[in-house]
C-alpha positions as CSV (number, residue, x, y, z in Angstrom):
1,M,13.0,16.8,141.3
2,I,9.6,18.3,140.6
3,Q,11.1,20.6,137.9
4,R,12.8,17.6,136.2
5,F,9.4,15.8,136.3
6,V,7.8,18.7,134.5
7,E,10.7,19.0,132.0
8,N,10.3,15.3,131.2
9,I,6.6,15.7,130.4
10,E,7.4,18.8,128.2
11,K,10.1,16.7,126.4
12,T,7.7,13.9,125.8
13,I,5.1,16.3,124.3
14,A,7.7,18.1,122.2
15,S,9.2,14.9,120.8
16,S,5.9,13.3,119.9
17,S,5.3,13.1,116.2
18,I,1.5,13.0,116.7
19,V,1.2,16.2,118.8
20,L,0.5,19.3,116.6
21,S,0.3,21.8,119.4
22,S,0.0,21.9,123.2
23,D,-1.2,24.3,125.8
24,V,-0.2,23.1,129.3
25,Q,-0.2,25.4,132.3
26,K,2.1,24.6,135.2
27,Y,1.2,25.7,138.7
28,F,4.0,25.2,141.3
29,G,3.4,25.2,145.0
30,P,5.3,27.8,147.1
31,A,8.2,25.6,147.9
32,L,8.3,23.9,144.5
33,E,7.3,20.7,146.2
34,T,4.1,20.3,144.3
35,V,2.9,20.9,140.8
36,Y,-0.4,20.9,139.0
37,L,-0.3,20.5,135.2
38,K,-3.4,21.1,133.2
39,G,-3.8,21.4,129.5
40,R,-4.7,20.1,126.1
41,L,-2.7,18.5,123.3
42,L,-4.0,18.8,119.7
43,I,-3.3,15.5,117.9
44,I,-2.6,15.3,114.2
45,D,-6.1,13.9,113.4
46,S,-7.7,16.9,115.3
47,S,-8.4,14.8,118.3
48,I,-7.6,16.2,121.8
49,L,-5.9,14.8,124.8
50,E,-6.7,16.7,128.0
51,I,-4.3,16.2,130.9
52,A,-4.5,17.0,134.5
53,I,-1.8,15.8,136.9
54,F,-1.1,16.8,140.5
55,A,2.3,15.6,141.7
56,T,4.3,16.0,144.9
57,E,7.9,15.8,145.7
58,S,9.1,14.0,148.9
59,G,12.8,13.5,149.3
60,K,14.1,12.2,146.0
61,T,10.9,10.9,144.6
62,V,8.0,12.5,142.8
63,S,4.6,10.9,143.3
64,I,1.5,11.5,141.2
65,E,-1.3,12.0,143.6
66,K,-4.1,12.6,141.1
67,Y,-4.3,12.3,137.4
68,R,-6.8,12.4,134.5
69,L,-5.8,11.8,130.9
70,H,-8.9,12.3,128.8
71,Y,-8.8,11.5,125.1
72,M,-11.6,12.6,122.7
73,N,-12.2,12.7,119.0
74,S,-12.5,16.0,117.0
75,T,-16.2,16.3,117.9
76,G,-15.6,15.9,121.7
77,Q,-16.7,12.3,122.1
78,M,-14.7,10.5,124.7
79,L,-12.6,7.7,123.3
80,F,-10.9,6.8,126.6
81,R,-9.9,8.3,129.9
82,Y,-7.5,7.1,132.5
83,D,-7.8,8.5,136.1
84,N,-7.5,7.6,139.7
85,A,-10.7,9.2,141.0
86,H,-12.1,7.3,143.9
87,H,-15.4,6.4,142.3
88,H,-15.0,2.7,141.2
89,P,-14.0,0.6,144.2
90,E,-15.3,-2.5,142.5
91,I,-12.3,-2.4,140.0
92,D,-9.4,-4.6,140.9
93,S,-6.9,-1.8,140.3
94,Y,-8.8,0.7,142.4
95,P,-8.4,3.7,142.4
96,H,-6.7,3.4,139.0
97,H,-9.0,2.6,136.0
98,K,-9.7,3.3,132.4
99,H,-13.0,4.5,130.9
100,T,-13.9,3.5,127.4
101,S,-17.1,4.5,125.6
102,D,-19.0,1.6,127.2
103,R,-16.9,0.1,130.1
104,I,-14.7,0.7,133.1
105,L,-11.5,-1.4,133.0
106,P,-8.8,-2.1,135.5
107,S,-5.5,-0.3,134.7
108,S,-2.3,0.9,136.1
109,M,-1.3,4.5,135.9
110,P,0.0,5.1,132.4
111,T,2.9,7.4,131.5
112,L,2.2,10.2,129.0
113,K,4.4,8.3,126.5
114,D,2.2,5.2,127.0
115,I,-0.9,7.3,126.3
116,L,0.6,8.9,123.1
117,N,1.6,5.4,121.9
118,E,-2.0,4.2,122.5
119,I,-3.3,7.2,120.5
120,S,-0.8,6.5,117.7
121,A,-2.1,2.9,117.5
122,I,-5.7,4.2,117.3
123,I,-4.8,6.6,114.5
124,I,-2.9,4.0,112.6
125,G,-5.7,1.5,113.0
126,R,-8.3,3.6,111.3
């Protein structure tokens, strides 16, 4: 299951028309029941999406325990970040939330495809 989860992420990256290149490392636990994915995706406008995902397999399900999806422009300025760090208990969707340049917003955990679609919309909107 965990290997299929990783393959799906790799397919999402490979099939995206906005990703120029990617460097994602995969660190599997000893029994292949956990994986930590960490890396960067270079987007067509020279912006960067950094990803960090820790997932565990239990039975026939894969759960994402921790994640951070940090999108920044070509100069390194954060445009948005989704994460589930336990530092905003006031947010209705705690621990899931979205950082923008000036606010913290409630959110659910997005998929990588959702994030790439959001980035596409930003690029098209410029």
